C-alpha positions as CSV (number, residue, x, y, z in Angstrom):
1,F,13.3,5.2,14.7
2,N,15.6,6.3,17.6
3,V,18.5,4.1,16.0
4,A,17.8,5.3,12.3
5,A,18.0,8.9,13.5
6,Q,21.4,8.3,15.1
7,S,23.3,5.6,13.1
8,S,24.3,5.5,9.4
9,D,23.9,1.7,9.7
10,V,20.3,1.9,9.1
11,S,19.4,1.7,5.4
12,E,15.6,1.6,5.5
13,L,13.0,2.0,8.1
14,I,9.4,0.5,8.4
15,L,7.1,1.6,11.1
16,I,4.0,-0.4,11.6
17,D,1.3,1.2,13.9
18,S,4.3,2.5,15.8
19,A,4.5,3.6,19.2
20,G,7.1,5.9,20.5
21,I,5.6,9.3,19.6
22,S,2.5,10.6,21.4
23,L,0.4,13.4,20.4
24,P,0.8,16.3,23.0
25,H,-2.6,15.5,24.6
26,T,-2.2,11.7,24.7
27,K,-0.8,10.1,27.8
28,Y,0.5,6.6,27.8
29,S,-2.1,5.7,30.4
30,H,-4.6,6.9,27.8
31,Q,-3.3,4.7,25.2
32,D,-3.4,1.7,27.4
33,M,-6.9,2.2,28.4
34,R,-7.8,2.8,24.7
35,R,-6.3,-0.6,23.8
36,V,-8.0,-2.4,26.9
37,W,-11.4,-0.7,25.7
38,F,-11.0,-1.8,22.2
39,Y,-10.6,-5.4,23.1
40,L,-13.3,-5.3,25.7
41,S,-15.7,-3.8,23.0
42,H,-14.7,-6.4,20.4
43,P,-15.1,-9.9,21.7
44,Q,-13.8,-11.3,18.4
45,Y,-10.5,-10.4,19.7
46,A,-10.6,-11.8,23.3
47,S,-7.8,-14.2,22.2
48,S,-5.5,-11.3,21.6
49,L,-6.6,-9.6,24.9
50,M,-5.6,-12.8,26.7
51,I,-2.3,-12.8,25.1
52,I,-1.6,-9.2,25.8
53,L,-2.5,-9.7,29.5
54,R,-0.4,-12.8,29.8
55,D,2.6,-11.0,28.4
56,Y,2.1,-8.0,30.5
57,L,2.0,-10.1,33.7
58,Q,5.0,-12.0,32.6
59,F,6.9,-8.8,31.9
60,I,5.9,-7.4,35.3
61,I,7.3,-10.3,37.0
62,K,10.4,-10.5,35.1
63,H,11.1,-6.8,35.6
64,R,9.8,-6.5,39.2
65,S,12.9,-5.3,40.5
66,T,13.4,-2.5,37.8
67,I,9.7,-1.6,37.2
68,N,9.9,1.8,38.8
69,R,12.8,2.5,36.5
70,I,10.8,1.3,33.4
71,R,7.9,3.6,34.6
72,H,10.2,6.6,35.1
73,I,11.7,6.0,31.4
74,R,8.1,5.8,30.0
75,R,7.0,9.0,31.6
76,V,10.2,10.8,30.3
77,C,9.5,9.4,26.8
78,A,5.8,10.7,27.0
79,H,7.2,14.1,27.6
80,T,9.9,14.1,25.0
81,S,9.6,15.9,21.8
82,Y,10.9,14.1,18.9
83,D,10.5,16.6,16.3
84,Q,14.2,17.1,15.9
85,M,15.1,13.6,16.3
86,L,12.7,12.5,13.5
87,R,13.8,15.1,11.2
88,R,17.4,13.5,11.3
89,I,16.0,10.2,9.8
90,R,17.5,10.2,6.1
91,V,16.7,6.8,5.1
92,P,13.7,5.7,3.0
93,T,10.8,5.4,5.6
94,T,7.6,3.6,5.1
95,L,4.9,4.0,7.6
96,I,2.2,1.2,7.6
97,W,-1.0,2.1,9.5
98,G,-4.3,0.2,10.3
99,E,-7.1,2.5,9.2
100,D,-9.2,1.7,12.3
101,D,-6.2,1.7,14.8
102,W,-7.7,2.7,18.1
103,I,-4.5,2.4,20.0
104,Y,-2.2,4.6,17.7
105,P,-4.7,6.3,15.3
106,L,-3.8,7.6,12.0
107,T,-3.2,11.0,13.6
108,V,0.0,9.5,15.1
109,A,1.1,8.1,11.7
110,Y,0.6,11.8,10.4
111,A,2.7,13.1,13.1
112,F,5.5,10.7,12.2
113,K,5.1,11.7,8.4
114,K,5.1,15.5,9.4
115,H,8.6,15.0,10.9
116,I,10.3,12.4,9.0
117,P,11.6,13.7,5.6
118,H,10.1,11.9,2.6
119,A,8.2,9.3,4.6
120,V,5.7,7.5,2.8
121,L,2.4,6.5,4.6
122,K,0.5,3.4,3.5
123,T,-2.9,2.3,5.1
124,V,-4.4,-1.0,5.6
125,T,-7.9,-2.3,6.3
126,G,-7.8,-3.2,10.0
127,N,-6.9,-2.1,13.7
128,H,-3.7,-2.1,15.5
129,D,-3.4,-5.9,15.3
130,W,-4.1,-6.2,11.4
131,L,-0.8,-7.8,10.9
132,I,-1.8,-10.7,13.1
133,Y,-5.1,-11.3,11.6
134,N,-4.0,-10.5,7.9
135,P,-0.4,-10.8,7.3
136,L,-0.8,-11.1,3.5
137,Q,-1.7,-7.4,3.5
138,Y,1.9,-6.7,4.5
139,K,3.2,-8.9,1.7
140,H,1.0,-7.3,-0.7
141,L,2.3,-3.6,0.4
142,M,5.8,-4.5,0.2
143,L,5.7,-6.0,-3.4
């Protein structure tokens, strides 16, 4: 959404269970813990948890020399108000959200919708990883 707000090269924006905007009371660590708790409390998604942990460790190893810079950027983003930036988005925008997303709940989708002019919100059955487990939902939404 940052590019769509700042460039005329974007003709359409689709955000799927998107990160990048936090509710004022939500910290990134809280979102991270919510995600871990979701996977721990839903053993049927254990394979997803293992993939996420593997990718996280690979990321840490790959970026170990710049990890403090990455943490700093993440903290700054968590305290940035995107209201004005989101209002500059003028392209057709579709927000697609899992109804049971624990990581970025529907309240986050509503925050995006509030600030992006003419954004359309579509919800699907599922959690944050609905697209992995039922990709056909996306195809049906976009028809």
